N, C-alpha and C positions, 0 to 999 in steps of 0.2 A: 618521462613527461611530468609537467610538476604545474600544478594551477593553484589560484590563491585562493585562500579559503574565505567568502565572505557571504553572509547574512542578509546583504543590506541591497539584495535585489532588484534591478527596477519594474513596476510593475505599471497596469494603466490605473492612471489617476482618476478613482471615482467622485463627482458632485454631489453635495448634500442635495441638491434637487433631483438626484437619480435616486438617489435611494427614498426621496422622500415619496417620488411617482412609484417607487418600488412596494414601498408602505402602503400606499393608499390601494394599490391594485390588489396587493395582498388580503384587504381589508374585507374584499369581496367573496374570495373560495369559501370551497364548502366546511361547514364546519368537521368534517371528518377529514379533512385536510390541515387545518388548523390544529386539532389536535396531536396528528405526528408531526410537527412543523416545531412544535414546542418540545421534541425531542432532538429536534436536529440544533436547533438553535440554545438549549439549555440558559434560559434567560438573557440570552444578546442576540436577538433578531438582527442588529443593526450588524453585524459581524456576518448572518450569514447573506443580506443582500449585498452587501461590498463583495464575498468570495463568488456569488454567480454572477453581477455584475462584472467582473473582472473575468470572469471563464468566458465572459459572452461581451469583451471587448468596450461595457460599459454602455450597451444596448439596454434599453429598461427593457419592452418588448420581449425580445430574444430571452434574456437573465430570467422574466415573469415566467416564460412558458417551458425553460430548463426548468425549474423549479417547480412547477404546477404538475410537472412531469416525473419529477423525483419525487413529490409526493405521492403522485397517485402510486406508481412502482411501489413505493413503502408502504401504502395500503391493502394493492393488490398481493403483496409477498407477504404481509403481515411481520416486515421486518422488526417494527417496535416490541416484537417477541421476542424476537431469535435470540438474544439473551436469554431465555428460558427456556432454548432445545439446546441442552447439551448430546456432544457426538460419543454416544456410546458402545458399547463396550468400552471405557479406560486405555485397555492394550491398543483400538482400533485410534485413538483420539492421539495417541503416543505415538504411534504408525504413523498416523499427518503431520504429525508435528517432526520427525526422520525424514523425511519427505517435504516439507513446506518448511524450507527454512527459513524462520522470521523470529522478532524477538526482539527487548526493549531491555539494553543494557543501562537505562541513566537516564542523563538532561544534559543539556547543552548549561551553559554559563547564565546563560539569557533563561532556562528554564524550558523549552524547548523538551518535548521528550524526545528519544534520538533510537529512529527502530533499525535494526539489521536486518538484511536480506541475503541471503545465501543465492545468490541468480545461478548461480555456477554447479552447483551440488546438490540443488533442490533436484530432486526425480518426480514428485509427483504422481508415482508409480503404486500407490498402498491404499488407495480408496476411490472410488469414481470421482467427475468433476463434481459432482452435486457438494459431493463432501466440503470439495477444497474452498468451493465457491462460498460453502455453508461457513467455514472455519475465516476464509478472509473478511467475510463481514462482518462476521461475530468481533473479530480484533478490531477492526474499522470503531465498532460500537460501542465495543470497551472504551478504545482509545476517547470516544467524542464523549459517553455518560460518565467515564469513570475515573480512568486518568486524566483527560483535560482540565476539569473542576477541580482535583484535586491539586494539578499543577501552580491552576489559579489562585487558590486557597497557597499554598506553601510559600510562592514567590510574591504575593502580592499585587498582582497585576493579571489583566485579561490576557489568557494563553489560549490559543484557538488550533495551532496549528502546531505540526512536525517537521522533523528530517528522516534521510534517509542516510542509508547506509549498503552499497551494495556490493559484495562480496563476488568477483567474480573466480576463483577459486576455482579451479579445474572446468570451467567451462570450454565447452564442444561442440560440433558442428551438432551433434545430437540433439543439441538442448533446443532445436530445430522442432523438435516434438513435441515440445510442450508450445509453440506459440501461439497454438490456438486457445489454449488456456489462458495462457497471459492474455494476450487479447481481451479474453472476456474482463479480467478482471481488471483490467486497464480501461477498458469502458466504463465497468461497474464504477471505478472509481472516480471514472472523469464526469458521467454524468449526475453522480449522486454524493459525490463526496469532491466537490473541485477547488483546489485551493487549499487543500489541507497540508499539504507539504510543500516547505520554504525550498529546498531542494536537496538534490540528491547527488550524493557524495560516492565516485567507484573505487573500487580500489582491488590489487591483486589482479589489474587486469591485464591476460594473457597476450600472446603478441595477437592472435587471432582475432581479440577485443580491439585492440589497438588498431591494427590492419584495417578493419572495418569502419573503427570511430572517425578516422580521416574524412571518410565520403559520408557517414551518414550524419555530422554535425551540419553541414552549409544546408543538410534536405532540411531540418527541424524546422518549425515556427520558432519563431525567434524569444516567444515565452517560453516554449519548453527547452529552448536551446540555454538561454540563461538559469536554467534551473539545474541544467546537467554540469558536473564539475567530475574531470576525471583526474584523481590526484597520482601523484608519483608511490610507487612502491604502495607497501600495507596500510600506507595514509595515516601513518601514527604522529607525524610532526607537524603534517597541517592540521589534524584532526584535534587536534591538545590547544590550540589557538583558539577553539570554541568550546571543548568543555574539558573538565578533567580526566587524570588517569583511569577513574575507579568508573568514570561513564562510555569508557570506549570498548567497543565491541571485541568479541576475546579474540577477532582474528586479527586484530589491530595494536594488538600488544607488544608481540616483538618478531622480529626479523625471522622468518622462520617458522611462522605461528600460523601466515596466510591460510589456513583450511578452516575449513566450515567443518569437518570433520575433525570436532577438538579432542584431544584426547585428556582434559584437564579436570576438573571437577567438573560438576551437573551444575553448582551455582555459579560457575564463571562462563558457562557454555550457556549463551543467552537462546541457543535454539531448544534447549533440552527440555521435556514435562517437566523433570524436577528444577527448573529454573525460579526463581520467585514469581517472578512476573504472570508464567505460564500455571502455576500453582494457583496465585492469587487471581487470576482470569478464571480458570476452570471452575473451581469452585464456588467463585460469585455465577456462573452460569448454572450449576446444580443446586443453588441453593435458590436462585431463583425460579427454578423450574419447580421444589417443593413451595414454594409461596402459589405459584400461579396453579400446581395439580397434586395438593397434599395427601389424595387418598390417591390415586393411579398410580402407577409405577410408570417409569420415563421409558418408553418405546425406542427400540434401536432403529433404524433409521435415516436418510440425508433429509435436508431442507429444500425443496426445488425453487430455486428463486428465478423467474423471466431473463433471459441471458438478452443484454442489448445487443444491435444488430448495427449500429451507429458506428462509422469511422469518425475516433475521437483524436485528443490531443496526447494519449497515451498510446492510444493502437497505431497513431504514425509512428511514434517512433518505435514498437516494439515490431512492425510490419518491415519498415525502413532497413532496421536494426538485421533483420533476418533477411531480407532481400542479400542485400552484402554480405551475408554471410552465406550465401549459396555461390554470388559471383567469386566469393575469395575460395570455397570448396571446387569449382569447376575452373577457376587459372592456375589452381596449385594440384591438379591431378584427383581430386575428392570428390570427383562428379560420381562415382559407383555407390561410395558409401552416402550419399543425397539421395539419389535414386533411390535408395532402399529404406530410407525414412516414412513412414507412415503418419504424418500430423495427424490426422484428427482417428486414430484407430481409439486413444483413449477417452474420445466422447462418447462410443457405441454405449 
């Protein structure tokens, strides 16, 4: 399957009038929400208005309600302080990194951070769901508060978004075990970090994904459908059109290496805790913890964040794909293995 890589995705056109109306509404919100709003927009509130308006198809009242709900969620769950709450001990955090495969190998030529996600081989089986949600939100916050401002300075232009490369190596029907957790994470992203990713590039797609994708794609919203591109093989040729070789995820670098369980050095494996991004990220969180609590030792324990229960754009994609997985399994005589799945077990 061949896809043409493009970052110029069609989006809802947001008028100046809508932005001005949104800004006027935000001037009326509580001071506590204004404070956390500053942590979101990082000095560029206009970008946040546009993102939330785009997520609500330009409807000002709906975008305002969405942003207020998100700010309230941040205050109630102390999201502004989450980068001062390290996951300890280090061995536990390493286990999370080994089972929640995500990393940042570099940037596109336009300066967008490239995030990689091992969708096929992430097991999410080394800790509770709360730790995985905490880790995901911390990466989001580190991206927005540290990585994107640094990219803006480095490339001399405002950069507020990234792109993701999803590695489907090892994807099996047992992936349905993680559907509940993935829908939680997708909902958190859709409701609180909308329009932060310009495109999702899928590589190393096995037959099971390809078989399901042709049925899933027409069922998705147009905005979601335009963001997702399934690339041929391990995607190197296509991705090199928008990024240098040094920014390619390790699983895209050569034929036959399309495995998230990379055997090369830890510096090349962007999922590893030993990779520079994760070292900088983890050190940053530990330093922030010391600044906030210089006397008391950091206690072990996950941060419990309220989970959204709304069906969002992201959950639509995950749930639709899961439904097609189930149909695929039954049509191919795999119903028994599907019946044995305990999708909610890891949430206990």
